[in-house]
TORTORTI-483079 format. One record per residue (C-alpha): residue in one letter; residue number from 0; x, y, z. Coordinates in steps of 0.001 Angstrom, whole numbers, plus 500000, padded with zeros to 6 digits. Example, Ala and Ser with C-alpha at 12.3 -4.5 7.8 and 13.67 -1.06 7.14 Angstrom:
<site 'a',0,<512300,495500,507800>>
<site 's',1,<513670,498940,507140>>
END
This chain:
<site 'x',0,<496497,474137,490188>>
<site 'x',1,<493353,474879,492224>>
<site 'x',2,<493111,478413,493653>>
<site 'x',3,<494451,478867,497173>>
<site 'x',4,<494261,482684,497490>>
<site 'x',5,<491210,484936,497423>>
<site 'x',6,<492120,488443,496208>>
<site 'x',7,<489531,491177,496715>>
<site 'x',8,<489629,494325,494605>>
<site 'x',9,<491096,492379,491698>>
<site 'x',10,<490352,495142,489173>>
<site 'x',11,<492348,497777,491069>>
<site 'x',12,<496044,498671,491108>>
<site 'x',13,<497219,496210,493737>>
<site 'x',14,<494562,493615,492963>>
<site 'x',15,<495667,493478,489339>>
<site 'x',16,<499318,493251,490378>>
<site 'x',17,<498503,490390,492729>>
<site 'x',18,<496496,488484,490142>>
<site 'x',19,<499307,488849,487601>>
<site 'x',20,<502172,488041,489972>>
<site 'x',21,<501058,485568,492643>>
<site 'x',22,<501464,482523,490356>>
<site 'x',23,<505178,483346,490051>>
<site 'x',24,<505350,482964,493849>>
<site 'x',25,<503646,479579,493803>>
<site 'x',26,<500247,480963,494817>>
<site 'x',27,<497115,480607,492709>>
<site 'x',28,<494545,483400,493035>>
<site 'x',29,<490874,483855,492361>>
<site 'x',30,<489862,487506,492102>>
<site 'x',31,<486638,489283,493022>>
<site 'x',32,<485597,492871,492389>>
<site 'x',33,<482493,494944,491745>>
<site 'x',34,<484007,495759,488345>>
<site 'x',35,<484632,493225,485570>>
<site 'x',36,<488224,493151,484356>>
<site 'x',37,<490734,490740,482787>>
<site 'x',38,<491951,489934,486315>>
<site 'x',39,<488499,489527,487903>>
<site 'x',40,<487243,485962,488198>>
<site 'x',41,<483861,486768,489752>>
<site 'x',42,<481949,490061,489915>>
<site 'x',43,<480296,490795,493233>>
<site 'x',44,<480452,492907,496362>>
<site 'x',45,<482368,492160,499545>>
<site 'x',46,<479419,493572,501515>>
<site 'x',47,<477330,490518,500613>>
<site 'x',48,<477793,487554,502988>>
<site 'x',49,<475994,485334,500470>>
<site 'x',50,<478426,486240,497693>>
<site 'x',51,<481528,485765,499856>>
<site 'x',52,<480199,482487,501268>>
<site 'x',53,<479551,481241,497732>>
<site 'x',54,<483142,481989,496711>>
<site 'x',55,<484571,480041,499648>>
<site 'x',56,<482177,477176,498881>>
<site 'x',57,<483067,477146,495179>>
<site 'x',58,<486801,477081,495951>>
<site 'x',59,<487346,474848,499003>>
<site 'x',60,<491107,474997,498409>>
<site 'x',61,<491336,478712,499339>>
<site 'x',62,<493478,479051,502464>>
<site 'x',63,<494647,482686,502130>>
<site 'x',64,<492745,485967,501817>>
<site 'x',65,<494392,489179,500583>>
<site 'x',66,<491839,491925,501104>>
<site 'x',67,<492738,494863,498854>>
<site 'x',68,<489230,496080,497947>>
<site 'x',69,<488504,499532,499333>>
<site 'x',70,<487275,503014,498700>>
<site 'x',71,<490401,505174,498514>>
<site 'x',72,<491354,508720,499451>>
<site 'x',73,<490479,510046,495938>>
<site 'x',74,<486904,508881,496528>>
<site 'x',75,<486413,511278,499459>>
<site 'x',76,<485066,513983,497160>>
<site 'x',77,<482872,511659,495086>>
<site 'x',78,<481420,509189,497618>>
<site 'x',79,<479475,509642,500837>>
<site 'x',80,<480688,508745,504299>>
<site 'x',81,<478063,505991,504285>>
<site 'x',82,<479648,504570,501128>>
<site 'x',83,<483010,504461,502916>>
<site 'x',84,<481524,502775,505986>>
<site 'x',85,<479831,500181,503793>>
<site 'x',86,<482840,499319,501646>>
<site 'x',87,<485706,499706,504096>>
<site 'x',88,<484140,498630,507391>>
<site 'x',89,<481125,496475,506570>>
<site 'x',90,<482887,494788,503648>>
<site 'x',91,<485915,493975,505783>>
<site 'x',92,<483720,492596,508570>>
<site 'x',93,<481849,490341,506127>>
<site 'x',94,<485127,488934,504807>>
<site 'x',95,<486555,488408,508284>>
<site 'x',96,<483462,486654,509613>>
<site 'x',97,<482964,484464,506554>>
<site 'x',98,<486643,483478,506614>>
<site 'x',99,<486524,482760,510350>>
<site 'x',100,<483461,480524,509906>>
<site 'x',101,<485645,478117,507946>>
<site 'x',102,<487057,476970,511306>>
<site 'x',103,<490779,477015,510763>>
<site 'x',104,<490866,476634,506979>>
<site 'x',105,<492161,480178,506447>>
<site 'x',106,<495840,480261,507417>>
<site 'x',107,<496322,483954,506602>>
<site 'x',108,<494039,486962,506283>>
<site 'x',109,<496044,489907,504949>>
<site 'x',110,<494322,493273,505231>>
<site 'x',111,<495714,496004,502978>>
<site 'x',112,<495569,499237,504911>>
<site 'x',113,<497339,502531,504272>>
<site 'x',114,<499813,504955,505778>>
<site 'x',115,<497047,507544,505322>>
<site 'x',116,<495668,506202,508603>>
<site 'x',117,<498349,508250,510388>>
<site 'x',118,<496616,511410,509181>>
<site 'x',119,<497485,514448,511258>>
<site 'x',120,<500424,512644,512851>>
<site 'x',121,<502199,513129,509500>>
<site 'x',122,<502181,516931,509699>>
<site 'x',123,<504773,518295,512136>>
<site 'x',124,<504381,521875,510949>>
<site 'x',125,<506852,524303,509395>>
<site 'x',126,<510170,524547,511204>>
<site 'x',127,<509708,521327,513146>>
<site 'x',128,<511666,518098,512520>>
<site 'x',129,<510299,515583,510067>>
<site 'x',130,<508287,512851,511800>>
<site 'x',131,<509708,509339,511909>>
<site 'x',132,<506735,507060,511291>>
<site 'x',133,<506871,503502,512556>>
<site 'x',134,<504254,501192,514024>>
<site 'x',135,<504442,502880,517419>>
<site 'x',136,<502918,506108,516066>>
<site 'x',137,<499237,506462,516960>>
<site 'x',138,<497019,507256,513941>>
<site 'x',139,<495093,510531,513925>>
<site 'x',140,<492804,510150,510880>>
<site 'x',141,<491881,513362,509115>>
<site 'x',142,<489203,512147,506692>>
<site 'x',143,<486611,509398,506308>>
<site 'x',144,<489094,507256,504391>>
<site 'x',145,<491498,507181,507319>>
<site 'x',146,<488718,506747,509867>>
<site 'x',147,<487255,503706,508089>>
<site 'x',148,<490631,502071,507495>>
<site 'x',149,<491545,502403,511186>>
<site 'x',150,<488141,500978,512131>>
<site 'x',151,<488694,498071,509734>>
<site 'x',152,<492101,497430,511311>>
<site 'x',153,<490381,497293,514705>>
<site 'x',154,<487871,494778,513339>>
<site 'x',155,<490775,492674,512107>>
<site 'x',156,<492211,492590,515623>>
<site 'x',157,<488828,491880,517193>>
<site 'x',158,<488094,488894,514941>>
<site 'x',159,<491628,487574,515384>>
<site 'x',160,<491272,487838,519177>>
<site 'x',161,<487953,486021,519143>>
<site 'x',162,<488769,483299,516616>>
<site 'x',163,<492607,483088,516564>>
<site 'x',164,<492520,483296,512767>>
<site 'x',165,<495929,484681,511701>>
<site 'x',166,<495422,488283,510554>>
<site 'x',167,<498138,490722,509473>>
<site 'x',168,<497632,494372,508541>>
<site 'x',169,<499886,495935,505894>>
<site 'x',170,<499886,499740,505889>>
<site 'x',171,<501171,500540,502427>>
<site 'x',172,<502544,503891,501338>>
<site 'x',173,<501699,505302,497909>>
<site 'x',174,<502296,503054,494897>>
<site 'x',175,<499835,504424,492343>>
<site 'x',176,<501357,505418,488968>>
<site 'x',177,<499034,508388,488405>>
<site 'x',178,<500323,511953,488702>>
<site 'x',179,<500424,513396,492199>>
<site 'x',180,<497059,514544,493562>>
<site 'x',181,<498530,517840,494790>>
<site 'x',182,<498559,520513,492084>>
<site 'x',183,<501446,522410,493662>>
<site 'x',184,<503615,519293,493782>>
<site 'x',185,<502749,518421,490185>>
<site 'x',186,<503829,521890,489091>>
<site 'x',187,<507076,521815,491083>>
<site 'x',188,<508821,519018,489143>>
<site 'x',189,<508346,516202,486654>>
<site 'x',190,<506426,513097,487660>>
<site 'x',191,<509361,510652,487504>>
<site 'x',192,<511528,513124,489427>>
<site 'x',193,<508949,513356,492209>>
<site 'x',194,<508251,509627,492422>>
<site 'x',195,<511947,508711,492628>>
<site 'x',196,<512376,511197,495471>>
<site 'x',197,<509343,509732,497240>>
<site 'x',198,<511128,506366,497415>>
<site 'x',199,<513187,508029,500160>>
<site 'x',200,<510276,508526,502476>>
<site 'x',201,<506738,507689,501305>>
<site 'x',202,<506571,505464,498193>>
<site 'x',203,<506836,501762,497465>>
<site 'x',204,<506897,499889,494172>>
<site 'x',205,<503821,497745,493557>>
<site 'x',206,<506052,494710,492953>>
<site 'x',207,<507436,495144,496458>>
<site 'x',208,<503889,495378,497836>>
<site 'x',209,<503111,492042,496170>>
<site 'x',210,<506197,490458,497720>>
<site 'x',211,<505181,491883,501121>>
<site 'x',212,<501777,490224,500744>>
<site 'x',213,<503458,486914,499912>>
<site 'x',214,<505784,487179,502906>>
<site 'x',215,<502844,488080,505154>>
<site 'x',216,<500759,485135,503909>>
<site 'x',217,<503595,482720,504599>>
<site 'x',218,<504520,484142,508008>>
<site 'x',219,<500986,484721,509307>>
<site 'x',220,<500538,481235,510841>>
<site 'x',221,<503531,481940,513104>>
<site 'x',222,<503105,485679,513673>>
<site 'x',223,<499312,485391,514238>>
<site 'x',224,<498687,489152,514485>>
<site 'x',225,<500581,492306,513584>>
<site 'x',226,<500592,495658,511813>>
<site 'x',227,<503353,496564,509370>>
<site 'x',228,<504347,499624,507376>>
<site 'x',229,<505170,498713,503783>>
<site 'x',230,<507283,501413,502160>>
<site 'x',231,<510667,501577,500450>>
<site 'x',232,<513414,501596,503134>>
<site 'x',233,<514517,505191,503820>>
<site 'x',234,<518179,506117,503274>>
<site 'x',235,<518097,508308,506389>>
<site 'x',236,<519036,507424,509954>>
<site 'x',237,<516605,508048,512775>>
<site 'x',238,<518524,511009,514084>>
<site 'x',239,<516916,514191,515417>>
<site 'x',240,<519425,516444,513674>>
<site 'x',241,<518810,514678,510358>>
<site 'x',242,<515030,514891,510802>>
<site 'x',243,<515317,518604,511615>>
<site 'x',244,<517314,519241,508457>>
<site 'x',245,<514888,517234,506332>>
<site 'x',246,<512153,519694,507227>>
<site 'x',247,<514304,522681,506270>>
<site 'x',248,<516879,521538,503683>>
<site 'x',249,<515976,518077,502420>>
<site 'x',250,<518084,518386,499273>>
<site 'x',251,<521272,518870,501256>>
<site 'x',252,<520577,515763,503335>>
<site 'x',253,<519823,513671,500265>>
<site 'x',254,<523080,514704,498606>>
<site 'x',255,<524874,513499,501732>>
<site 'x',256,<523145,510140,502152>>
<site 'x',257,<523269,509311,498432>>
<site 'x',258,<526301,511141,496983>>
<site 'x',259,<525830,509713,493492>>
<site 'x',260,<522358,511150,493098>>
<site 'x',261,<523473,514764,492596>>
<site 'x',262,<525250,514076,489303>>
<site 'x',263,<522433,511834,488051>>
<site 'x',264,<519813,514445,488893>>
<site 'x',265,<521879,517229,487317>>
<site 'x',266,<522232,515286,484071>>
<site 'x',267,<518460,514854,483856>>
<site 'x',268,<517705,518401,484964>>
<site 'x',269,<515919,517072,488032>>
<site 'x',270,<515297,518901,491281>>
<site 'x',271,<515458,517987,494964>>
<site 'x',272,<512681,518495,497452>>
<site 'x',273,<513061,521486,499716>>
<site 'x',274,<511173,519838,502564>>
<site 'x',275,<510357,516316,503704>>
<site 'x',276,<507860,516207,506581>>
<site 'x',277,<507723,512470,507340>>
<site 'x',278,<509770,509306,506887>>
<site 'x',279,<508124,505877,506813>>
<site 'x',280,<510155,503155,508513>>
<site 'x',281,<509400,499662,507151>>
<site 'x',282,<512077,497929,509213>>
<site 'x',283,<509594,495878,511231>>
<site 'x',284,<508266,494176,508077>>
<site 'x',285,<511833,493407,506993>>
<site 'x',286,<512705,491927,510380>>
<site 'x',287,<509533,490010,511214>>
<site 'x',288,<508143,489040,507807>>
<site 'x',289,<511406,488445,505974>>
<site 'x',290,<510392,491065,503411>>
<site 'x',291,<513167,492114,501015>>
<site 'x',292,<512114,495250,499099>>
<site 'x',293,<514027,495627,495845>>
<site 'x',294,<512981,499021,494533>>
<site 'x',295,<514862,501445,496772>>
<site 'x',296,<516009,505014,496156>>
<site 'x',297,<519598,503811,495700>>
<site 'x',298,<518541,501248,493107>>
<site 'x',299,<516456,503856,491293>>
<site 'x',300,<519401,506255,491063>>
<site 'x',301,<521656,503464,489838>>
<site 'x',302,<519104,502423,487232>>
<site 'x',303,<518731,505963,485930>>
<site 'x',304,<522521,506426,485814>>
<site 'x',305,<522975,503330,483652>>
<site 'x',306,<520083,504128,481352>>
<site 'x',307,<517846,501503,482897>>
<site 'x',308,<514563,501500,484799>>
<site 'x',309,<513845,502966,488203>>
<site 'x',310,<510575,501097,488703>>
<site 'x',311,<509370,497550,488138>>
<site 'x',312,<507992,496264,484863>>
<site 'x',313,<504925,495217,486854>>
<site 'x',314,<504102,498897,487427>>
<site 'x',315,<503763,499361,483684>>
<site 'x',316,<501852,496095,483235>>
<site 'x',317,<499274,497212,485775>>
<site 'x',318,<499106,500718,484316>>
<site 'x',319,<496990,503648,485376>>
<site 'x',320,<493642,502495,486705>>
<site 'x',321,<492281,505761,487981>>
<site 'x',322,<489605,505620,490635>>
<site 'x',323,<486596,507242,488995>>
<site 'x',324,<484373,506866,485962>>
<site 'x',325,<483522,510549,486269>>
<site 'x',326,<485683,513636,485862>>
<site 'x',327,<487600,514174,489097>>
<site 'x',328,<491033,515279,487939>>
<site 'x',329,<494160,513144,487830>>
<site 'x',330,<492407,510050,489204>>
<site 'x',331,<489721,509863,486529>>
<site 'x',332,<489425,506662,484521>>
<site 'x',333,<490153,507633,480939>>
END
């Protein structure tokens, strides 16, 4: 089948997952990246209009774009602000404008953004209720990564408004398999323990991100424009008393909302978090895009209890990519 999806960042975590999985959803990708890889079809930069134009010309059957290429948060200490502006803003603009020039051929442009855009809005402070994060929360970026992703989102809206090309923004929570970037959190508990707990409030399985991209691509012609949080559905209700307790005694709340987890955790010698400061609500994506996330906290607990898996096989197939070719801690390419 001829390719009908352009995937940018095809050598990265999500790009690799998309290249491996889209054919099972009836979509046929071609992947581009600045790095060669088994899932990269063509090597080149998204900041080059000539390169992007050549890809669209070579594959006239492409009708969808999933733009996952980006400089990430771990690059803040290794790349300049100019690097971020070039990759995350200029690169996105090039893709948008080249796609829009095809005059209606592109039926969906899916921009992969991040919940990191919310920045300082995610930090309520000690003693204050956890923050319920949905699409109504205004981002307050706290680093160049967040600033450039918000700017790229704004470019997506601008080009959509001017051209009517369907553009959807997916703000994904963390799905990387590497150890946590915070040394204190890494020391507090085992990696699997922490990641399973994060499914309650700020993690999503990469297989569910792929399915969100597929749902977005299919719904974009009708939806036209929208921003969506993509994170595992939280087991908590949006209740001020619950949010207050999450920021002071999260373990107690989790034992209440998922009674079976206490015995499972005890058997594995796992801990509970003392404090949860934010909860990502992905309900809008479920309602409007028809997204059906599979890898929830409840499913993870059930899988662990029965000796099975708590994460998708795709997570292991993609593996740890790292973000650097130089020594920068847990995100280094080894």
